Every structure is written in structure tokens, then in C-alpha cells.
C-alpha positions as a Markdown table, in Angstrom:
| # | Residue | x | y | z |
|---|---|---|---|---|
| 1 | Unk | 15.4 | -4.8 | -17.4 |
| 2 | Unk | 13.2 | -2.3 | -19.1 |
| 3 | Unk | 12.0 | -4.9 | -21.5 |
| 4 | Unk | 11.2 | -7.3 | -18.6 |
| 5 | Unk | 9.2 | -4.5 | -16.9 |
| 6 | Unk | 7.2 | -3.9 | -20.1 |
| 7 | Unk | 6.6 | -7.6 | -20.5 |
| 8 | Unk | 5.3 | -8.0 | -17.0 |
| 9 | Unk | 3.1 | -4.8 | -17.3 |
| 10 | Unk | 1.7 | -6.2 | -20.6 |
| 11 | Unk | 0.9 | -9.5 | -19.0 |
| 12 | Unk | -0.6 | -7.9 | -15.9 |
| 13 | Unk | -2.8 | -5.7 | -18.1 |
| 14 | Unk | -3.9 | -8.7 | -20.1 |
| 15 | Unk | -4.9 | -10.5 | -16.8 |
| 16 | Unk | -6.7 | -7.5 | -15.5 |
| 17 | Unk | -8.6 | -7.0 | -18.7 |
| 18 | Unk | -9.8 | -10.6 | -18.7 |
| 19 | Unk | -10.7 | -10.5 | -15.1 |
| 20 | Unk | -12.7 | -7.2 | -15.5 |
| 21 | Unk | -14.5 | -8.4 | -18.6 |
| 22 | Unk | -15.3 | -12.0 | -17.4 |
| 23 | Unk | -16.0 | -11.6 | -13.6 |
| 24 | Unk | -18.8 | -9.0 | -13.1 |
| 25 | Unk | -18.1 | -8.9 | -9.4 |
| 26 | Unk | -14.7 | -7.3 | -9.9 |
| 27 | Unk | -15.1 | -3.5 | -10.2 |
| 28 | Unk | -11.5 | -2.3 | -10.3 |
| 29 | Unk | -7.9 | -3.7 | -10.4 |
| 30 | Unk | -4.7 | -2.1 | -9.3 |
| 31 | Unk | -1.0 | -3.2 | -9.7 |
| 32 | Unk | 1.0 | -3.6 | -6.5 |
| 33 | Unk | 4.6 | -4.6 | -5.8 |
| 34 | Unk | 7.6 | -4.5 | -8.0 |
| 35 | Unk | 5.7 | -4.1 | -11.3 |
| 36 | Unk | 3.8 | -1.1 | -9.9 |
| 37 | Unk | 7.0 | 0.5 | -8.6 |
| 38 | Unk | 9.0 | -0.3 | -11.8 |
| 39 | Unk | 11.5 | -2.6 | -10.1 |
| 40 | Unk | 10.7 | -5.8 | -11.9 |
| 41 | Unk | 13.4 | -8.5 | -12.1 |
| 42 | Unk | 13.4 | -12.2 | -13.0 |
| 43 | Unk | 12.3 | -13.1 | -9.4 |
| 44 | Unk | 9.2 | -10.8 | -9.5 |
| 45 | Unk | 5.7 | -11.8 | -9.6 |
| 46 | Unk | 2.7 | -9.8 | -10.7 |
| 47 | Unk | 0.6 | -8.6 | -7.9 |
| 48 | Unk | -3.0 | -7.5 | -8.8 |
| 49 | Unk | -5.4 | -6.2 | -6.2 |
| 50 | Unk | -9.0 | -6.8 | -7.2 |
| 51 | Unk | -11.8 | -4.6 | -5.7 |
| 52 | Unk | -15.1 | -6.5 | -5.7 |
| 53 | Unk | -18.6 | -5.8 | -4.7 |
| 54 | Unk | -18.8 | -9.6 | -4.0 |
| 55 | Unk | -16.1 | -12.3 | -4.1 |
| 56 | Unk | -16.4 | -14.3 | -7.3 |
| 57 | Unk | -17.0 | -18.0 | -6.9 |
| 58 | Unk | -13.8 | -20.1 | -6.7 |
| 59 | Unk | -14.8 | -22.2 | -9.7 |
| 60 | Unk | -15.3 | -19.1 | -11.9 |
| 61 | Unk | -11.9 | -17.6 | -10.8 |
| 62 | Unk | -10.2 | -20.9 | -11.4 |
| 63 | Unk | -11.8 | -21.4 | -14.9 |
| 64 | Unk | -10.7 | -17.9 | -15.9 |
| 65 | Unk | -7.2 | -17.8 | -14.5 |
| 66 | Unk | -5.9 | -21.4 | -15.0 |
| 67 | Unk | -5.3 | -21.0 | -18.7 |
| 68 | Unk | -3.6 | -17.6 | -18.1 |
| 69 | Unk | -1.3 | -18.9 | -15.4 |
| 70 | Unk | -0.4 | -22.1 | -17.3 |
| 71 | Unk | 1.3 | -19.9 | -19.9 |
| 72 | Unk | 3.8 | -18.7 | -17.2 |
| 73 | Unk | 5.2 | -22.1 | -16.5 |
């Protein structure tokens, strides 16, 4: 399970980096849930909390996240 934890953390950090560098409204991101607590298993998801000064437009969020999420399927 340690390898799965590392894989989820790496993927979450990649998502967070892309979000922070592409969506200027997002000021900080934190992990939450199983990944943050170190209890990742094959049923876990990656919970990211985004702190924003303004909510980014839906079309901008979708454009950024769709290619990242499609890799998960």
C-alpha cells in the first residue's frame, strides 16, 4: 500500500501544481481525506481543497482538469 500512497500523492501534487499555475484565482491547495492521512487504498479518491480569492470560471476549471481526470479512467 505504500506504493499506492506515493502514487496518489504524486498525482495529487501534479493536479495541485497545474491548478496553482493555471488558475490565478486559486491561492492555496491542501490535501484532505485518505491521502492526507496516509490511509490510501484502491477505493480512495484524491481530495483537494482549493482556497480562492474568487471562484474560477467553470469553463476554465473544466478545460484544465478534463485532461488530467481522463488519465484516471
